[in-house]
Every structure is written in C-alpha cells, then in structure tokens.
C-alpha positions in Angstrom: 25.1 -23.4 15.3 21.7 -21.4 15.8 21.5 -17.7 14.8 22.1 -15.3 17.7 20.1 -12.6 19.1 21.4 -10.1 17.0 20.8 -12.2 13.7 17.1 -13.0 14.5 16.3 -9.5 15.1 18.0 -8.3 11.5 16.0 -11.1 10.1 12.6 -9.9 12.1 13.5 -6.3 10.4 14.2 -7.7 6.9 11.0 -9.7 7.1 9.0 -6.8 8.3 10.1 -4.8 5.6 9.8 -6.8 2.6 5.9 -6.3 2.3 6.3 -2.9 2.6 8.4 -2.7 -0.4 6.0 -5.0 -2.1 2.9 -2.5 -1.3 5.2 0.4 -2.4 6.0 -1.2 -5.7 2.6 -2.6 -6.6 1.3 1.3 -6.0 4.0 2.5 -7.7 3.8 0.0 -11.0 -0.1 0.8 -10.8 0.7 4.5 -11.3 3.2 4.1 -14.2 1.1 1.9 -15.6 -2.0 4.4 -15.8 0.3 7.4 -16.5 2.1 5.0 -19.4 -1.3 4.7 -21.6 -3.4 7.4 -20.2 -6.0 5.4 -18.7 -6.9 3.0 -15.7 -9.7 1.2 -17.2 -9.3 -1.2 -20.3 -10.0 -4.3 -22.2 -12.6 -6.7 -20.2 -12.5 -3.9 -17.4 -15.2 -1.5 -19.3 -17.3 -4.0 -19.2 -17.3 -4.1 -15.1 -16.8 -0.3 -15.1 -19.4 1.0 -17.8 -22.4 -0.6 -16.4 -21.6 1.3 -12.7 -21.3 4.7 -14.7 -24.6 4.1 -16.1 -26.5 3.2 -13.3 -24.9 6.0 -11.2 -25.2 9.0 -14.0 -28.1 7.7 -16.6 -30.1 5.5 -14.0 -30.1 2.8 -16.2 -27.6 -0.4 -17.7 -27.5 0.6 -20.8 -23.9 0.7 -22.1 -24.6 2.1 -25.4 -23.2 5.6 -25.3 -20.1 4.6 -22.9 -18.9 1.5 -25.5 -19.3 4.5 -28.0 -17.1 7.1 -25.9 -14.4 4.5 -25.8 -14.2 3.4 -29.1 -13.1 6.9 -30.0 -10.3 6.9 -27.4 -6.9 5.5 -28.1 -4.1 3.9 -25.7 -1.3 6.2 -25.3 1.2 3.5 -25.5 0.0 1.4 -28.4 -2.3 3.5 -30.5 -5.2 0.8 -29.9 -9.0 1.7 -29.7 -10.0 1.5 -26.1 -13.0 -0.5 -27.2 -13.5 -2.5 -30.2 -16.1 -4.1 -32.1 -19.7 -3.0 -32.3 -21.7 -0.9 -29.8 -22.9 -3.0 -27.0 -26.4 -2.7 -25.4 -25.4 -4.4 -21.8 -22.6 -5.8 -20.1 -22.0 -9.6 -20.4 -20.6 -9.2 -16.9 -21.9 -10.3 -13.3 -22.4 -7.4 -11.2 -19.7 -7.9 -8.4 -16.8 -5.7 -9.6 -19.2 -2.7 -10.3 -20.7 -3.2 -6.3 -17.4 -3.9 -4.8 -15.3 -1.0 -6.5 -18.6 1.7 -6.3 -16.8 2.9 -2.9 -13.8 4.2 -5.2 -16.1 5.5 -8.0 -18.7 7.8 -5.6 -15.5 8.9 -3.6 -13.8 10.5 -7.0 -17.0 11.9 -8.2 -17.0 13.8 -4.4 -13.5 14.5 -4.9 -13.7 15.8 -8.2 -16.9 17.9 -7.8 -15.1 19.6 -4.3 -12.6 20.3 -6.6 -14.8 22.2 -9.1 -16.4 24.1 -6.5 -12.9 25.2 -5.3 -11.8 26.3 -8.5 -9.7 23.6 -9.6 -9.4 21.0 -12.6 -12.1 22.5 -14.1 -11.0 20.9 -17.4 -11.7 17.4 -15.8 -15.3 17.0 -16.8 -17.5 15.0 -14.0 -19.8 13.1 -16.5 -18.2 9.8 -14.7 -16.1 8.9 -18.0 -12.8 11.2 -17.2 -9.6 9.7 -15.3 -10.4 10.2 -12.1 -13.5 7.9 -11.8 -11.5 5.5 -13.4 -8.7 5.7 -10.8 -10.8 5.8 -8.2 -12.5 2.5 -9.9 -9.2 0.7 -10.0 -7.9 1.8 -6.4 -11.1 -0.1 -5.0 -10.1 -3.0 -6.7 -6.3 -2.7 -5.6 -7.3 -2.2 -2.5 -9.6 -5.5 -2.3 -6.6 -7.5 -3.5 -4.4 -5.9 -0.5 -7.4 -6.7 2.1 -7.4 -10.5 0.4 -3.5 -10.6 1.1 -3.7 -9.3 4.4 -6.8 -11.9 5.7 -5.0 -14.3 4.4 -1.7 -13.5 6.3 -3.8 -13.0 9.4 -5.2 -17.0 8.9 -1.9 -18.5 8.1 -0.7 -16.4 11.4 -3.2 -18.7 13.8 -0.8 -21.8 13.0 2.7 -20.3 11.6 5.5 -17.8 12.6 5.7 -14.4 11.7 8.8 -15.2 9.5 7.3 -18.2 7.5 4.0 -16.6 7.2 5.7 -13.3 5.6 7.7 -15.2 3.4 4.7 -16.8 2.1 2.7 -13.7 1.6 5.4 -12.0 -0.4 5.7 -15.4 -2.6 1.8 -15.3 -3.4 2.2 -11.6 -3.9 5.1 -11.1 -6.2 4.9 -14.9 -8.0 1.4 -15.7 -8.5 -1.3 -14.6 -10.8 -2.5 -11.9 -8.6 0.4 -9.4 -8.9 -0.6 -8.6 -12.5 -4.0 -8.0 -11.4 -2.4 -6.0 -8.7 -0.1 -3.6 -10.2 -1.3 -3.8 -14.3 -4.7 -5.1 -15.1 -6.7 -3.9 -12.1 -9.6 -2.9 -13.4 -10.5 -6.7 -14.0 -12.3 -8.8 -11.3 -9.4 -10.8 -10.1 -8.0 -8.8 -7.5 -11.5 -8.4 -6.1 -12.1 -12.0 -6.7 -8.9 -12.4 -4.2 -10.2 -10.2 -1.6 -13.4 -11.6 -1.3 -12.8 -14.8 -1.2 -9.9 -14.4 1.6 -12.3 -12.3 3.4 -14.9 -15.3 3.6 -12.4 -17.7 4.3 -10.9 -15.8 7.2 -14.2 -14.9 9.3 -15.6 -18.1 8.4 -12.5 -19.7 10.2 -12.6 -17.5 13.2 -16.1 -19.2 14.0 -17.4 -16.1 15.3 -20.5 -15.9 12.7 -21.6 -19.2 14.8 -22.9 -16.8 17.9 -23.0 -13.2 16.6 -25.1 -11.8 13.9 -22.9 -9.0 12.6 -20.1 -11.7 11.5 -22.8 -13.7 10.3 -23.7 -11.1 8.1 -20.3 -10.2 6.8 -19.5 -14.1 6.2 -23.1 -14.4 4.4 -22.6 -11.0 2.4 -18.6 -11.5 1.4 -19.7 -14.9 0.2 -22.3 -13.5 -1.8 -20.2 -10.3 -3.4 -17.8 -13.4 -4.1 -20.2 -15.1 -5.8 -21.3 -12.0 -7.9 -18.1 -11.3 -8.7 -16.9 -14.7 -10.4 -20.0 -17.6 -10.0 -17.3 -20.1 -9.4 -16.6 -18.7 -5.9 -19.7 -20.1 -4.9 -17.8 -23.4 -4.2 -15.9 -22.0 -1.2 -19.8 -21.8 0.7 -18.7 -24.9 1.1 -16.3 -23.8 4.4 -19.5 -22.9 6.2 -20.6 -26.9 7.2 -17.3 -27.9 7.4 -16.3 -24.8 9.5 -17.1 -27.2 13.2 -14.8 -29.8 11.9 -11.9 -27.2 10.6 -12.0 -25.0 13.0 -14.1 -25.7 16.5 -14.2 -23.1 18.7 -12.8 -23.8 22.2 -15.9 -22.7 24.1 -18.2 -25.2 22.2 -20.2 -22.8 20.6 -22.7 -23.9 18.1 -24.6 -22.1 15.6 -27.8 -20.0 16.8 -30.6 -19.5 15.1 -30.5 -15.5 14.7 -27.0 -15.3 13.2 -27.6 -18.3 10.8 -30.7 -16.2 9.9 -28.7 -13.3 9.7 -26.1 -14.7 7.6 -28.5 -16.3 5.4 -30.4 -12.8 4.4 -26.4 -11.3 3.8 -26.0 -13.8 1.3 -29.3 -13.8 -0.4 -29.3 -10.2 -0.4 -26.3 -9.9 -2.7 -25.9 -13.3 -4.2 -29.7 -14.7 -4.6 -31.0 -12.2 -7.1 -27.7 -11.1 -9.2 -27.1 -15.1 -9.5 -30.5 -15.6 -10.9 -30.5 -12.4 -13.1 -27.1 -13.3 -14.3 -28.3 -17.0 -15.2 -31.2 -15.7 -16.8 -28.7 -13.3 -18.9 -26.5 -16.3 -19.7 -29.5 -18.0 -21.2 -30.4 -15.2 -23.3 -28.9 -14.0 -26.8 -27.6 -10.9 -27.8 -30.3 -9.2 -29.2 -33.2 -11.1 -26.5 -31.0 -10.0 -23.3 -33.5 -8.7 -20.7 -32.8 -4.9 -19.7 -32.7 -5.6 -15.9 -29.9 -8.1 -16.0 -26.3 -7.8 -15.9 -24.8 -10.9 -17.2 -23.7 -12.3 -20.8 -23.6 -14.9 -23.0 -21.0 -17.1 -21.2 -23.5 -20.3 -21.0 -23.9 -20.4 -24.6 -20.1 -20.1 -25.1 -19.6 -22.9 -23.1 -22.1 -25.0 -24.7 -21.0 -24.4 -28.0 -18.5 -27.2 -27.5 -15.6 -25.5 -29.8 -12.4 -28.1 -30.3 -10.6 -25.8 -27.9 -13.0 -26.2 -25.0 -16.4 -26.3 -24.3 -18.6 -26.9 -21.0 -17.6 -30.6 -19.3 -18.6 -30.3 -15.9 -17.8 -34.6 -15.4 -14.6 -34.3 -17.6 -12.6 -31.1 -16.4 -9.6 -30.0 -18.3 -7.8 -30.4 -15.2 -4.5 -31.4 -16.9 -4.9 -27.9 -19.5 -5.6 -25.9 -16.5 -2.6 -27.0 -14.3 -0.1 -29.0 -16.0 -0.3 -27.8 -19.9 -2.3 -25.6 -22.3 -2.1 -21.8 -23.3 -1.4 -20.6 -19.5 -0.8 -23.4 -17.4 -1.1 -22.7 -13.5 2.2 -24.7 -12.3 4.2 -24.0 -15.2 3.7 -20.3 -15.3 3.9 -20.0 -11.7 5.5 -22.9 -9.9 5.7 -21.4 -6.2 1.5 -22.2 -6.6 2.8 -25.8 -6.9 4.7 -25.6 -3.7 1.6 -24.2 -2.0 -0.6 -26.7 -3.0 2.2 -29.3 -1.9 2.3 -27.7 1.2 -1.6 -28.0 1.6 -1.4 -31.6 1.0 1.0 -32.4 3.3 -0.2 -30.4 6.1 -3.5 -32.5 5.6 -1.7 -35.6 6.0 0.0 -34.8 9.3 -3.6 -33.8 10.3 -4.3 -31.8 13.6 -6.1 -28.5 13.4 -4.0 -26.6 10.7 -4.1 -30.3 8.8 -8.2 -30.1 8.6 -7.7 -26.8 7.7 -5.5 -27.5 4.9 -7.8 -30.3 3.6 -10.3 -28.1 3.6 -8.5 -25.2 1.6 -7.2 -28.5 -0.9 -10.7 -29.3 -1.6 -11.7 -25.9 -2.4 -8.8 -25.6 -4.7 -9.5 -28.8 -6.6 -13.2 -27.5 -6.6 -12.2 -24.4 -7.8 -9.5 -25.5 -10.8 -12.8 -28.1 -11.6 -14.7 -25.7 -12.5 -12.4 -23.5 -14.3 -11.3 -26.6 -16.5 -15.0 -27.7 -16.8 -15.5 -24.6 -19.0 -11.8 -24.4 -20.4 -11.4 -22.4 -23.6 -7.5 -21.3 -25.3 -9.1 -17.8 -25.2 -9.9 -18.0 -21.2 -6.1 -18.4 -20.2 -4.6 -15.6 -23.2 -3.1 -13.7 -20.4 -0.2 -13.7 -17.6 -1.0 -16.9 -16.0 -4.2 -18.9 -15.4 -5.9 -15.3 -14.2 -9.2 -17.3 -12.7 -6.9 -19.2 -9.5 -6.4 -15.4 -7.9 -10.0 -16.6 -6.1 -7.1 -19.4 -4.6 -4.8 -16.7 -2.9 -5.9 -17.7 0.5 -5.3 -20.9 0.4 -1.7 -20.6 -1.5 -0.9 -18.5 1.3 -2.0 -20.9 4.0 0.2 -23.9 2.1 3.3 -21.7 1.3 3.5 -21.3 4.9 3.4 -24.3 5.7 6.7 -25.4 2.9 8.4 -22.2 4.5 7.6 -23.3 8.2 8.5 -27.0 7.7 11.9 -25.9 5.8 12.6 -23.4 8.4 12.6 -25.7 11.3 14.3 -28.8 9.1 17.2 -26.1 8.0 17.4 -23.4 11.4 20.9 -22.1 9.8 19.8 -21.5 6.2 16.3 -22.4 5.8 14.9 -18.7 5.4 17.7 -17.6 3.2 16.6 -20.7 0.8 13.3 -20.0 1.0 13.8 -16.2 0.3 15.9 -17.5 -2.7 13.2 -19.3 -4.1 10.3 -16.6 -3.7 12.7 -14.4 -5.5 13.5 -17.1 -8.5 9.5 -17.5 -8.7 9.2 -13.4 -8.6 11.6 -12.8 -11.1 9.9 -15.5 -13.2 6.7 -13.7 -13.0 8.4 -10.7 -13.9 10.2 -11.9 -17.1 6.6 -13.3 -18.2 5.0 -10.3 -17.5 7.6 -8.4 -19.9 7.2 -10.9 -22.2 3.7 -10.7 -22.5 3.6 -6.8 -22.7 6.1 -7.0 -25.2 3.6 -9.5 -27.5 6.6 -12.5 -27.2 3.3 -15.1 -26.3 0.3 -15.6 -28.9 -2.6 -16.1 -27.0 -3.8 -19.1 -29.2 -0.3 -21.1 -28.8 0.3 -23.6 -26.4 3.9 -23.5 -24.6 5.8 -25.9 -23.0 7.7 -25.8 -19.5 11.0 -25.3 -21.3 10.1 -22.0 -23.3 8.1 -20.6 -20.5 11.0 -21.2 -17.8 13.2 -20.4 -20.2 11.7 -17.0 -20.6 14.3 -15.1 -18.4 17.1 -16.4 -20.4 15.5 -15.3 -23.4 14.8 -11.7 -22.2 18.3 -11.2 -20.7 19.7 -12.1 -24.1 17.5 -9.8 -25.7 18.9 -6.8 -23.2 22.5 -7.2 -23.6 22.2 -8.2 -27.3 21.0 -4.5 -27.7 
C-alpha cells in the first residue's frame, strides 16, 4: 500500500518546515550563546578578527593593541580571560576568514555610526572592538555556512527528489561538525570553509563557467577564497579538470579562452598572493615573521614531529582522523560515515550522478589525507573533526543518495526511517556538544566509540539523577 495524496502532501509540508526550524534554531542558539558569554568572538576567532580590525582602523597588520585589549576582558559565563598568553605582533592565521567576513564587520560599523548620528547607542564605541563589530563578523560567518548548505542542497536536487535532499540537508546541518560552528563557535573559520567550498563545487558542476567569463571569475574567486580560508581546500580545485567528465554540458560547449583567463585571474587575485605570503610566514619564526604577512608557524609545528602527530604526507594518519583518536569523524558523527558510503555506492552504480559522487568521494579522501598528514591531538580537541566542515557538499550529496535509495526501497516507511536516523544522530551531536561545554571531554584524551556513543545516556542519567 503506497501513501495517498493527503499523506504525500503532509509529508511535503513537514519536509519543508524542518529546514525552517533548523534555521530558526541556528539563529536562536547563536544569539543565546552571545548573550550568555557576553561576546561573539573568542578563542581562535580572535586570530581572524584582530587583523581585520587592525587593517581597517590602524592601517596595519599588527595586533598588539587588540590582543592587549582582549586580555583584559573575561567571559561572562566562565570568567576566563578572552585572550591568554603573551601579546602577539601578528596573527598566525591565513587571511581568508577576515576577507569573507569583512562585509559583516563594515556593515556593523556603518549601522553603529548611523546610530551615533541619530543619537542612539552613544555608549557603544565605534572603535572596531565593541560587541556590534563582533556580531557583524560572526553573522557573516553564519551566512557563509548557510549559503554552503543551500548550495549543497541545490547540487543534490539536480539528481535526487526533494524529500531525500531535505532529509540529507537537515542531517548534515544538525548531525555533522558544521552545526557547532554555525550556532556556537562561528568566529572560527569552519562555517566559512563549508560555504566557500560548497559554492565552488556547485558552480563548477553547473558548467556555465566554461563559456561565461563572469561564472569563470566566480568559480576562480570562490576557490581562491576557500584556499585562503583553509589551505587544504585548494585540493577541491581538482574538480575543474574533472568537470567535463563529471558533468558534460548538453550542448557540448568547450572551454573558451576568455572565461579560462578570467577564472584563472580570479583565482590568482584572491589566492596566489595570499598563499605565497602565508607560506613565507609559515616558514618564519615568531620574531622573524614578516610584518606584511598573515600566516603563522604551522609549518614549524608540523615539522616538529611530536609524538602526537607531525607532517606525514606519505603516511597520513587516516585511522586517527576517521576511526580512532581524539575526535574521529565517523565515531563522533556517524551520519557522515553513511554519507561517504552513499558516495561509494553511487559511484559504483555509475551514470552522471555516479561520476559526480566519485569526484566528491575523491575530494573527501584528499581532504582527509591532507588533515591526516598533519594530525596532532590538539587539532581535534573540540566537537568532532572540525576541519571536515569543508566536505559539507560531499556529505549532503552522499546522504541524499542514501535517503533516496531508502525511500525507493521502502516506499511506505523509508522516509520515516531516515527521519528517525537523522533525529538520533542529531541527538547524539547535541549531547556531545553539551558534554563538551561542560568539560566532560579532556582535550588530550582519546575516547573510544563506546564512550562517545554512550554520551546521551550519561547526560540523561545526570539530569534525572539531579
């Protein structure tokens, strides 16, 4: 017995309402988090925010005064200083996050100055360091993450039905590492990484950049920005030469010289100079770092070959990244394992979506290899494998295939089963976030699957036991 028209209509309404609820929950949790701790930018986020403020207000890249300012401020929730350690001369982070979130910062500055002229918000200084600037910066980060989810959904919709794609969208939204970096730690670069990579993947797979200079510039610019946000995102550029094999255009349009030149210039403008400057800074010491560079000592950290990790390009720590270690992806976020298996099955079945699934699967493996080549315990000491956020588009596509296959194999209950699986995975992710916030997870300790998956039961026992 198949569902009737009334049941299908109700199911479509439910599928349409759930993403709206997710959007509302994201914005509400982000606002509550800011209200609770009294700030929007903290931790590593200061390394992205401070250079932007310094460039726009001081005209240089030095962040001495910004680090001193935040050293004197404390979190309203924990009472800890917002900046710990000696004052820094320059940020160690690449400039992509600052570039991506600059519109939000500038918009906040304009609104605040207009308010001053209108006689309101006079107590809030327009110095680039007050809360409105932090909120604008983080709002831009959240916007990039939401755009990434939207682009990922639109890519999947080219091959799968609406219900399967929305199930996948909600699953990746609430049960992958991205959720934490949308609703809580949005001053870090992972939501922006998800957005820029998803935008690049979507527009590359559309194929219009082959014959349109504007689309080529957009594709090149998105790849350049994604590379500046997190350098390992450059690996997704492999989709460009594979695009004709993955999604050949119906009319057989070939790459024309002008769009190719425009796309290359768009990439080089955003990525070429920035990557070169960052590499120079990576090789420099803390005192010798060039004042014109935005980078860090990451390369020196990787070359140190600590017992916990080190730079191992030929022997990446894939096992630690995916299955065991401090924050293995498939243990902390099991739904991502389902998504990757969906990519594999789709690739085996072939066809246009199979070729795209194969390309996305290869991109995922390259990303995990890049992360595993430079794996260290402290890099994963947060909620899940945060650097996997750049694979959001691949996760949505693979999970869409899995949900589509389940709904076709079980027409009556497939959608309900997929919904329950997503709800369980989202519940696990929520309980892990709560446990992390309560300091139940030691950043240096490895947790096995039994400890991680039993976190919801421990949380319930704590609540019920008083």
